[in-house]
N, C-alpha and C positions, 0 to 999 in steps of 0.2 A: 618319718622321711629320713631320719639319722642311719636307722636299721637298713632302709634300701639302698644309700649310699655306701655302707658300710659292704654289703653284701655285694654292688657292682663292681666295689674296688677290690673285695677278696676275688672274684672270679677273674678279675683282669688280671691278677697278680697270679693266680695259678693257672691261666692261660699262658704266659708268658714264660712261666718257671717250666711247663710242660712241654714247649715249643723248645726252651734251650737244652732242656734235658733230652728230648727228640734228637737234636741236631747234634749234639755230644755222642749218644747211641751209634747215631749212624757212621759219625768220625771214626769211633772206637771200633764197631764191627769191621768197617772196612778196612782200617788198620790191621786189624788182627788177621783178616782173611789174605790180605796181601803176606803179613810179615810170616806166616806160616807155610807159605809154599816151601816145598820141600827141593832144596839143591844138593846135589850129592858133591862130596870132597870140598866143602866150603869151609875156609878158615873165618875166624873172626873178623878179618880186616874186610873182607868180601861180603860178609852178614852184616857188617854196620854198614857197609856201600849200598846194598838193596834194602836195609831200613829206611836210608835216607831216601832213596828214591819212593819208598811208599807214600810217605809224606806228601809229596811233590803233586799240585793240581787238586787238594783237597782244602778245605775251607777249614782256617784256623778255628777250633772253639775257641767261645768268648772266655776272658777270667780276667776277675780284679782282686787286686791285694794291696797290701800294703810294703809299700818301698823302706830302706833301710833309713832313709832321710825323713820318714813318716808323711809320705805322700802317695793318695792314692792312683795306684794304677790299672787304668781300667780299659780293657783293648777296643770295647765297643765307643769308647769316646775317640777312639784314635781311627774310626773308620775315614777312611779317603786319604788316608797315609801310608808311606810305605814303613814297615816294625822290621827291625832286626833283633832275633832274640838269639842269647846267646845262654848256653847250658855249661855251667863250669863248676868247679870245686876247689878248696881249698889245698887239697892233697894231691891236683891232677895237675904235673908238672908240665904238660903241654898246654892246658890252661892257662896259666901264669905266664909261660913264656909268651904268648901270644897278647897279652895285657897291652904292650905298647902300642900295638898296632891296631887294635880294637878303638884306644883311645884317641889315635891318630883320625882315625873314620869317624868319632862321633864332633872331633874338633873342626873335621873336613867339610861334614855335613850338618853344623848344628844350627845352620839358620835356613835349612831346606826342611821339605815336608818329610822327614824321617823321623822316628820314635826307636830309641835303643832301649832294650831291656835285658836285664841278664835274671837267670833264676839259679838257684843254688840250693842244696840242701843244708847248707850249713846254717847254723843259728845267728841270730842278729849280734850277740855278745863276740863270737869269731870272727865275723866279718869287719865288725868296726874295731877290733884288735888289730886286723890285719891292714885292715886302711890308717889306721893311727902309727904304723910302724912304716910312714912314708910309702907305702904302696898307693897306686890310683887306678881307680877305674871307675870311668865317667859315664857307663850305663846305668840307667835305673835299677839297682839291684834289688830285688824279691829273695830275702831270706826263707829258709825253713818253707821250701813251697815243694812241699811232698804232695800235696793236693793236686798241681799243676802238673805236677812231672806225671804220678803214677794213675789218677783218674781222669785228668782231661788230656792227657797228650801223650801218656803209654810211652815214656822215652827212657832210653837209657843209655848210658856211655857219656862218657867226657872227653873233650869238649865236642859238642855239638851245635850249629849255628842254621837257624831257619831266617829266609828272607819272604816276609809276605807282602803282596803288593797293595796296591789302594783300594782293592775290593775283598779284601781278607783271603784272598788266595795264596796258599804256599806256593811259592815259585821255585824256590831252591834250598837243598838242607846239604851240609856237610858236616861231616864228624872225624874225629880224630885228629892226630897234629903231632909237630915234632916239637921236642924238648931241648932247642936249639937256638942259637942268634936268629936263624932264617924265620922263625916261627912268624913275627911280627909283618913280615914281607906276604908270606904265603899266603896269612889271614886277608890281608887287604887285597892281594890278588884274587881270591876268592868271592869276596864282599862285593866291592867297588864296581867294577865291570856290573854287576847286578843291578845295584842302585842307579848308576849311570842310566841303564836300560829303562827302567822303570821312570826315572824321573823325565826321559824324553817322552815316556806314554802318556806322560802328565799334560805335555805341552800340545 
């Protein structure tokens, strides 16, 4: 009887893992085809914008990891919520310049149906040192997120922000930024209208 139960549970686990791997493969395969279309005389800025468009309309691959505060961040448990993902780095000037704007967005929507996740390749120790120097970033920060970057989202370039709707579909992606006082306002202009639109769709 115990053996039978173990075999049943193992079968369910393998099926779930297989489905998840298949979904992720489909995502990466579609993304690769979109990214490798040939465009003549395309500079890096245009290339990044085209890559941003490749993500739109696709279902976000599920991922699970631990934030710097020790909390589990599992996108599967966020179904039915809007998710804002910011991809950033400590050595990226535009990333740091837009942090005040990103924090304002978190404060504005903290009581709404919105989750905020930040992905970085930096180590936990480096992020904590940065935050201990009176810097503030209110997103749920996942450090050392190489697996999510490369094996699940196939993303590069900083900063990049993704907005995912309540059904898990990527609705907007934008990358790049400015290393100036305008950065906080510009990032708010890119994110807030999309959140407002998705919240209205919830009603």
